[in-house]
ZADO-1210 file (C-alpha; in nm, 4 decimals, padded with zeros to 6 digits):
<atoms>
<atom x="00.0000" y="00.0000" z="00.0000" code="MET" pos="1"/>
<atom x="00.2796" y="00.2411" z="00.0929" code="LEU" pos="2"/>
<atom x="00.6486" y="00.2398" z="00.0050" code="LYS" pos="3"/>
<atom x="00.9173" y="00.4968" z="00.0755" code="ALA" pos="4"/>
<atom x="01.2730" y="00.4671" z="-00.0494" code="GLN" pos="5"/>
<atom x="01.5765" y="00.6831" z="00.0265" code="GLY" pos="6"/>
<atom x="01.3812" y="00.9652" z="00.1947" code="ILE" pos="7"/>
<atom x="01.5994" y="01.2567" z="00.3005" code="ARG" pos="8"/>
<atom x="01.4915" y="01.5934" z="00.4384" code="LYS" pos="9"/>
<atom x="01.6858" y="01.8884" z="00.5752" code="ALA" pos="10"/>
<atom x="01.5943" y="02.2357" z="00.6925" code="TYR" pos="11"/>
<atom x="01.8941" y="02.4618" z="00.6251" code="ASN" pos="12"/>
<atom x="02.1839" y="02.2795" z="00.7929" code="GLN" pos="13"/>
<atom x="01.9635" y="02.0569" z="01.0097" code="LEU" pos="14"/>
<atom x="01.9251" y="01.7104" z="00.8548" code="VAL" pos="15"/>
<atom x="01.5961" y="01.5685" z="00.9857" code="VAL" pos="16"/>
<atom x="01.5583" y="01.2453" z="00.7843" code="LEU" pos="17"/>
<atom x="01.8513" y="01.0366" z="00.6627" code="LYS" pos="18"/>
<atom x="01.7835" y="00.7781" z="00.3930" code="ASP" pos="19"/>
<atom x="01.4536" y="00.6391" z="00.5257" code="ILE" pos="20"/>
<atom x="01.3184" y="00.3159" z="00.3748" code="HIS" pos="21"/>
<atom x="00.9876" y="00.1599" z="00.4757" code="LEU" pos="22"/>
<atom x="00.6937" y="-00.0384" z="00.3441" code="GLU" pos="23"/>
<atom x="00.3400" y="-00.0700" z="00.4829" code="VAL" pos="24"/>
<atom x="00.1020" y="-00.3416" z="00.3681" code="ALA" pos="25"/>
<atom x="-00.2673" y="-00.2940" z="00.2983" code="LYS" pos="26"/>
<atom x="-00.4679" y="-00.3304" z="00.6190" code="GLY" pos="27"/>
<atom x="-00.1615" y="-00.2921" z="00.8413" code="GLU" pos="28"/>
<atom x="-00.1445" y="-00.0626" z="01.1449" code="ILE" pos="29"/>
<atom x="00.2058" y="00.0762" z="01.1928" code="VAL" pos="30"/>
<atom x="00.3149" y="00.3068" z="01.4736" code="SER" pos="31"/>
<atom x="00.6111" y="00.5430" z="01.4509" code="ILE" pos="32"/>
<atom x="00.7773" y="00.6414" z="01.7778" code="VAL" pos="33"/>
<atom x="01.0817" y="00.8388" z="01.8875" code="GLY" pos="34"/>
<atom x="01.1903" y="01.1362" z="02.0912" code="ALA" pos="35"/>
<atom x="01.0599" y="01.4842" z="02.0165" code="SER" pos="36"/>
<atom x="01.2499" y="01.6259" z="01.7219" code="GLY" pos="37"/>
<atom x="01.3476" y="01.2841" z="01.5869" code="ALA" pos="38"/>
<atom x="01.1665" y="01.3466" z="01.2573" code="GLY" pos="39"/>
<atom x="00.8440" y="01.1500" z="01.3103" code="LYS" pos="40"/>
<atom x="00.6003" y="01.4187" z="01.2012" code="SER" pos="41"/>
<atom x="00.8260" y="01.5261" z="00.9148" code="THR" pos="42"/>
<atom x="00.8251" y="01.1693" z="00.7843" code="LEU" pos="43"/>
<atom x="00.4481" y="01.1444" z="00.8231" code="LEU" pos="44"/>
<atom x="00.3957" y="01.4682" z="00.6307" code="HIS" pos="45"/>
<atom x="00.6189" y="01.3444" z="00.3476" code="ILE" pos="46"/>
<atom x="00.4428" y="01.0074" z="00.3330" code="LEU" pos="47"/>
<atom x="00.1096" y="01.1901" z="00.3300" code="GLY" pos="48"/>
<atom x="00.2221" y="01.4262" z="00.0489" code="THR" pos="49"/>
<atom x="00.1872" y="01.7359" z="00.2699" code="LEU" pos="50"/>
<atom x="00.5596" y="01.7961" z="00.2283" code="ASP" pos="51"/>
<atom x="00.8160" y="01.6903" z="-00.0318" code="ALA" pos="52"/>
<atom x="01.1463" y="01.5141" z="00.0409" code="PRO" pos="53"/>
<atom x="01.4783" y="01.6565" z="-00.0703" code="ASP" pos="54"/>
<atom x="01.5600" y="01.3106" z="-00.2086" code="ALA" pos="55"/>
<atom x="01.3839" y="00.9776" z="-00.2381" code="GLY" pos="56"/>
<atom x="01.0498" y="00.8489" z="-00.3636" code="GLN" pos="57"/>
<atom x="00.7115" y="00.7664" z="-00.2142" code="VAL" pos="58"/>
<atom x="00.4648" y="00.5246" z="-00.3752" code="TRP" pos="59"/>
<atom x="00.1121" y="00.5220" z="-00.2393" code="LEU" pos="60"/>
<atom x="-00.1539" y="00.2820" z="-00.3603" code="ASP" pos="61"/>
<atom x="00.0726" y="00.1943" z="-00.6545" code="GLY" pos="62"/>
<atom x="00.1404" y="00.5506" z="-00.7693" code="GLU" pos="63"/>
<atom x="00.4629" y="00.7491" z="-00.7386" code="GLU" pos="64"/>
<atom x="00.3420" y="01.0718" z="-00.5830" code="VAL" pos="65"/>
<atom x="00.6437" y="01.2878" z="-00.6743" code="GLN" pos="66"/>
<atom x="00.5579" y="01.2568" z="-01.0438" code="LYS" pos="67"/>
<atom x="00.2200" y="01.4252" z="-01.0019" code="LYS" pos="68"/>
<atom x="00.1537" y="01.7910" z="-01.0706" code="SER" pos="69"/>
<atom x="00.0377" y="02.0051" z="-00.7790" code="ALA" pos="70"/>
<atom x="-00.3228" y="01.9878" z="-00.9008" code="THR" pos="71"/>
<atom x="-00.3143" y="01.6112" z="-00.9548" code="ALA" pos="72"/>
<atom x="-00.1479" y="01.5600" z="-00.6171" code="LEU" pos="73"/>
<atom x="-00.4130" y="01.7656" z="-00.4380" code="ALA" pos="74"/>
<atom x="-00.6844" y="01.5551" z="-00.6037" code="ARG" pos="75"/>
<atom x="-00.5034" y="01.2329" z="-00.5157" code="PHE" pos="76"/>
<atom x="-00.4592" y="01.3456" z="-00.1543" code="ARG" pos="77"/>
<atom x="-00.8283" y="01.4292" z="-00.1251" code="ASN" pos="78"/>
<atom x="-00.9421" y="01.0968" z="-00.2660" code="GLN" pos="79"/>
<atom x="-00.6842" y="00.8479" z="-00.1370" code="ARG" pos="80"/>
<atom x="-00.5436" y="00.9839" z="00.1916" code="ILE" pos="81"/>
<atom x="-00.7061" y="01.0551" z="00.5277" code="GLY" pos="82"/>
<atom x="-00.5495" y="01.2676" z="00.8008" code="PHE" pos="83"/>
<atom x="-00.6079" y="01.2793" z="01.1756" code="ILE" pos="84"/>
<atom x="-00.4121" y="01.5288" z="01.3856" code="PHE" pos="85"/>
<atom x="-00.3700" y="01.5922" z="01.7578" code="GLN" pos="86"/>
<atom x="-00.6028" y="01.8903" z="01.7336" code="PHE" pos="87"/>
<atom x="-00.9246" y="01.8095" z="01.5513" code="HIS" pos="88"/>
<atom x="-00.9182" y="02.1200" z="01.3263" code="ASN" pos="89"/>
<atom x="-01.2954" y="02.1172" z="01.2880" code="LEU" pos="90"/>
<atom x="-01.4502" y="02.4332" z="01.1453" code="LEU" pos="91"/>
<atom x="-01.6359" y="02.6040" z="01.4288" code="ALA" pos="92"/>
<atom x="-01.9199" y="02.7461" z="01.2194" code="GLU" pos="93"/>
<atom x="-02.0233" y="02.4072" z="01.0761" code="PHE" pos="94"/>
<atom x="-02.2004" y="02.1123" z="01.2350" code="SER" pos="95"/>
<atom x="-02.0347" y="01.7738" z="01.2854" code="ALA" pos="96"/>
<atom x="-02.2128" y="01.6438" z="00.9756" code="LEU" pos="97"/>
<atom x="-02.1050" y="01.9400" z="00.7635" code="GLU" pos="98"/>
<atom x="-01.7439" y="01.9093" z="00.8810" code="ASN" pos="99"/>
<atom x="-01.7355" y="01.5439" z="00.7796" code="VAL" pos="100"/>
<atom x="-01.8934" y="01.6198" z="00.4423" code="MET" pos="101"/>
<atom x="-01.6355" y="01.8816" z="00.3387" code="ILE" pos="102"/>
<atom x="-01.3706" y="01.6471" z="00.1865" code="PRO" pos="103"/>
<atom x="-01.6399" y="01.4672" z="-00.0124" code="GLY" pos="104"/>
<atom x="-01.7822" y="01.7910" z="-00.1474" code="LEU" pos="105"/>
<atom x="-01.4328" y="01.9138" z="-00.2379" code="ILE" pos="106"/>
<atom x="-01.3801" y="01.5843" z="-00.4212" code="GLY" pos="107"/>
<atom x="-01.6905" y="01.6381" z="-00.6328" code="GLY" pos="108"/>
<atom x="-01.9189" y="01.3770" z="-00.4764" code="THR" pos="109"/>
<atom x="-02.2865" y="01.4711" z="-00.4955" code="SER" pos="110"/>
<atom x="-02.4243" y="01.6312" z="-00.1819" code="ARG" pos="111"/>
<atom x="-02.6803" y="01.3555" z="-00.1281" code="SER" pos="112"/>
<atom x="-02.4175" y="01.0809" z="-00.1532" code="GLN" pos="113"/>
<atom x="-02.1655" y="01.2467" z="00.0741" code="VAL" pos="114"/>
<atom x="-02.4336" y="01.3388" z="00.3287" code="GLU" pos="115"/>
<atom x="-02.5427" y="00.9756" z="00.3544" code="LYS" pos="116"/>
<atom x="-02.1827" y="00.8564" z="00.3782" code="ARG" pos="117"/>
<atom x="-02.1025" y="01.1144" z="00.6485" code="ALA" pos="118"/>
<atom x="-02.4191" y="01.0342" z="00.8432" code="SER" pos="119"/>
<atom x="-02.3453" y="00.6611" z="00.8317" code="ASP" pos="120"/>
<atom x="-01.9878" y="00.7143" z="00.9486" code="LEU" pos="121"/>
<atom x="-02.0884" y="00.9381" z="01.2372" code="LEU" pos="122"/>
<atom x="-02.3526" y="00.6861" z="01.3416" code="ALA" pos="123"/>
<atom x="-02.0916" y="00.4071" z="01.3289" code="ARG" pos="124"/>
<atom x="-01.8678" y="00.6161" z="01.5545" code="LEU" pos="125"/>
<atom x="-02.1457" y="00.6669" z="01.8079" code="GLY" pos="126"/>
<atom x="-02.2345" y="01.0199" z="01.7020" code="LEU" pos="127"/>
<atom x="-02.5620" y="00.9610" z="01.5210" code="GLY" pos="128"/>
<atom x="-02.7391" y="01.1804" z="01.7759" code="HIS" pos="129"/>
<atom x="-02.4853" y="01.4637" z="01.7395" code="ARG" pos="130"/>
<atom x="-02.4976" y="01.5238" z="01.3631" code="LEU" pos="131"/>
<atom x="-02.6156" y="01.8816" z="01.3879" code="HIS" pos="132"/>
<atom x="-02.4088" y="01.9890" z="01.6874" code="HIS" pos="133"/>
<atom x="-02.1226" y="02.2321" z="01.6313" code="LYS" pos="134"/>
<atom x="-01.7732" y="02.1504" z="01.7608" code="PRO" pos="135"/>
<atom x="-01.8152" y="02.3739" z="02.0663" code="SER" pos="136"/>
<atom x="-02.1133" y="02.1574" z="02.1672" code="GLU" pos="137"/>
<atom x="-01.9137" y="01.8329" z="02.1487" code="LEU" pos="138"/>
<atom x="-01.6797" y="01.6795" z="02.4048" code="SER" pos="139"/>
<atom x="-01.3113" y="01.6340" z="02.3237" code="GLY" pos="140"/>
<atom x="-01.3635" y="01.2677" z="02.2430" code="GLY" pos="141"/>
<atom x="-01.6623" y="01.3465" z="02.0220" code="GLU" pos="142"/>
<atom x="-01.4666" y="01.6137" z="01.8369" code="GLN" pos="143"/>
<atom x="-01.1846" y="01.3712" z="01.7638" code="GLN" pos="144"/>
<atom x="-01.4250" y="01.0986" z="01.6482" code="ARG" pos="145"/>
<atom x="-01.5791" y="01.3570" z="01.4151" code="THR" pos="146"/>
<atom x="-01.2298" y="01.4218" z="01.2805" code="ALA" pos="147"/>
<atom x="-01.1863" y="01.0461" z="01.2274" code="VAL" pos="148"/>
<atom x="-01.5115" y="01.0354" z="01.0288" code="ALA" pos="149"/>
<atom x="-01.3908" y="01.3283" z="00.8187" code="ARG" pos="150"/>
<atom x="-01.0665" y="01.1404" z="00.7455" code="ALA" pos="151"/>
<atom x="-01.2634" y="00.8366" z="00.6276" code="LEU" pos="152"/>
<atom x="-01.5442" y="00.9976" z="00.4309" code="VAL" pos="153"/>
<atom x="-01.3752" y="00.9541" z="00.0907" code="ASN" pos="154"/>
<atom x="-01.2737" y="00.5937" z="00.1592" code="GLY" pos="155"/>
<atom x="-00.8968" y="00.6555" z="00.1676" code="PRO" pos="156"/>
<atom x="-00.6319" y="00.3983" z="00.0853" code="ALA" pos="157"/>
<atom x="-00.4367" y="00.4955" z="00.3972" code="VAL" pos="158"/>
<atom x="-00.4959" y="00.7084" z="00.7070" code="VAL" pos="159"/>
<atom x="-00.2095" y="00.9063" z="00.8599" code="PHE" pos="160"/>
<atom x="-00.2534" y="01.0037" z="01.2246" code="ALA" pos="161"/>
<atom x="-00.0185" y="01.2453" z="01.4027" code="ASP" pos="162"/>
<atom x="-00.0504" y="01.2182" z="01.7834" code="GLU" pos="163"/>
<atom x="-00.4247" y="01.1459" z="01.7443" code="PRO" pos="164"/>
<atom x="-00.4873" y="01.0935" z="02.1168" code="SER" pos="165"/>
<atom x="-00.2405" y="01.3553" z="02.2425" code="GLY" pos="166"/>
<atom x="-00.5167" y="01.5977" z="02.3370" code="ASN" pos="167"/>
<atom x="-00.7491" y="01.3414" z="02.5024" code="LEU" pos="168"/>
<atom x="-00.7878" y="01.2093" z="02.8546" code="ASP" pos="169"/>
<atom x="-00.6856" y="00.8495" z="02.9171" code="SER" pos="170"/>
<atom x="-01.0306" y="00.6933" z="02.8694" code="GLN" pos="171"/>
<atom x="-01.1060" y="00.8786" z="02.5461" code="ASN" pos="172"/>
<atom x="-00.7544" y="00.7937" z="02.4259" code="ALA" pos="173"/>
<atom x="-00.8151" y="00.4222" z="02.4869" code="ARG" pos="174"/>
<atom x="-01.1514" y="00.4421" z="02.3103" code="ASP" pos="175"/>
<atom x="-00.9910" y="00.6130" z="02.0105" code="LEU" pos="176"/>
<atom x="-00.7116" y="00.3562" z="01.9934" code="HIS" pos="177"/>
<atom x="-00.9596" y="00.0701" z="01.9947" code="GLN" pos="178"/>
<atom x="-01.1625" y="00.2466" z="01.7267" code="LEU" pos="179"/>
<atom x="-00.8693" y="00.2323" z="01.4845" code="PHE" pos="180"/>
<atom x="-00.8483" y="-00.1437" z="01.5220" code="PHE" pos="181"/>
<atom x="-01.2250" y="-00.1864" z="01.4939" code="ASP" pos="182"/>
<atom x="-01.2246" y="00.0145" z="01.1697" code="LEU" pos="183"/>
<atom x="-00.9374" y="-00.1910" z="01.0334" code="ARG" pos="184"/>
<atom x="-01.1261" y="-00.5115" z="01.1129" code="LYS" pos="185"/>
<atom x="-01.4531" y="-00.3915" z="00.9582" code="GLU" pos="186"/>
<atom x="-01.3277" y="-00.1993" z="00.6552" code="PHE" pos="187"/>
<atom x="-00.9631" y="-00.2989" z="00.6025" code="GLY" pos="188"/>
<atom x="-00.8214" y="00.0500" z="00.6550" code="TYR" pos="189"/>
<atom x="-00.4457" y="00.1015" z="00.6687" code="THR" pos="190"/>
<atom x="-00.3143" y="00.3273" z="00.9458" code="PHE" pos="191"/>
<atom x="00.0260" y="00.4898" z="00.9965" code="VAL" pos="192"/>
<atom x="00.0326" y="00.6536" z="01.3385" code="ILE" pos="193"/>
<atom x="00.2907" y="00.8833" z="01.4959" code="VAL" pos="194"/>
<atom x="00.2481" y="00.8704" z="01.8725" code="THR" pos="195"/>
<atom x="00.4138" y="00.9207" z="02.2099" code="HIS" pos="196"/>
<atom x="00.1451" y="00.6992" z="02.3645" code="ASN" pos="197"/>
<atom x="00.3211" y="00.3729" z="02.4478" code="THR" pos="198"/>
<atom x="-00.0073" y="00.1821" z="02.4823" code="GLU" pos="199"/>
<atom x="-00.1144" y="00.2730" z="02.1288" code="LEU" pos="200"/>
<atom x="00.2342" y="00.2154" z="01.9867" code="ALA" pos="201"/>
<atom x="00.2505" y="-00.1327" z="02.1366" code="ASP" pos="202"/>
<atom x="-00.0959" y="-00.2246" z="02.0016" code="MET" pos="203"/>
<atom x="00.0169" y="-00.1748" z="01.6419" code="ALA" pos="204"/>
<atom x="00.1133" y="-00.4601" z="01.4110" code="ASP" pos="205"/>
<atom x="00.4613" y="-00.3055" z="01.3886" code="ARG" pos="206"/>
<atom x="00.6372" y="-00.0317" z="01.5825" code="LYS" pos="207"/>
<atom x="00.9070" y="00.1682" z="01.4025" code="LEU" pos="208"/>
<atom x="01.1438" y="00.3849" z="01.6053" code="GLU" pos="209"/>
<atom x="01.3123" y="00.6899" z="01.4574" code="ILE" pos="210"/>
<atom x="01.6374" y="00.8083" z="01.6135" code="LYS" pos="211"/>
<atom x="01.8638" y="01.0756" z="01.4713" code="ASP" pos="212"/>
<atom x="01.6709" y="01.0742" z="01.1448" code="GLY" pos="213"/>
<atom x="01.6896" y="00.7005" z="01.0845" code="LYS" pos="214"/>
<atom x="01.4621" y="00.4042" z="01.1519" code="ILE" pos="215"/>
<atom x="01.6535" y="00.2011" z="01.4097" code="VAL" pos="216"/>
<atom x="01.4145" y="-00.0956" z="01.4426" code="ASN" pos="217"/>
</atoms>
């Protein structure tokens, strides 16, 4: 599903990633761990096409992403990649349902189709009774589950999560972690997760550690 080869990234004189190689299979859940500043989020952003490497290639769902134009890459990202971040980044003026619908509408799906898909996802995540609530009316756990639904609404090939439970209390964090595995079991989603949460990291099929810009295990 995902392959990276020879990934290097530097900011001025600071070399953040040094010749990274990795592969992730379809339906696999992989965690990426390491100290702050080790390059975890930088790697995730490159794998997710939010940033470009200085050297190396990324193949996602069989396509080499560096060969795409900016317009084609934006379309590919919308249709094939889901993102979950530490902060939910929901738009305050829109309801939970509307927030989840946005990627589908951007991708050109009809409003009726994307509304049904978003409603079904929110119901699956236990938020069927909160469709028309705005983010300020949702708990932290509900906001993050809404963000998960938004990441999934276009049926992505892979979901990248950057510290997804970092802003949640311990119970909501555990619930979110279990949700990832439930979604993988039901729908076959692939997850690549950057986390400092040792419980989540250890639950993954594989745990990759980054140290000094390299994967050390």
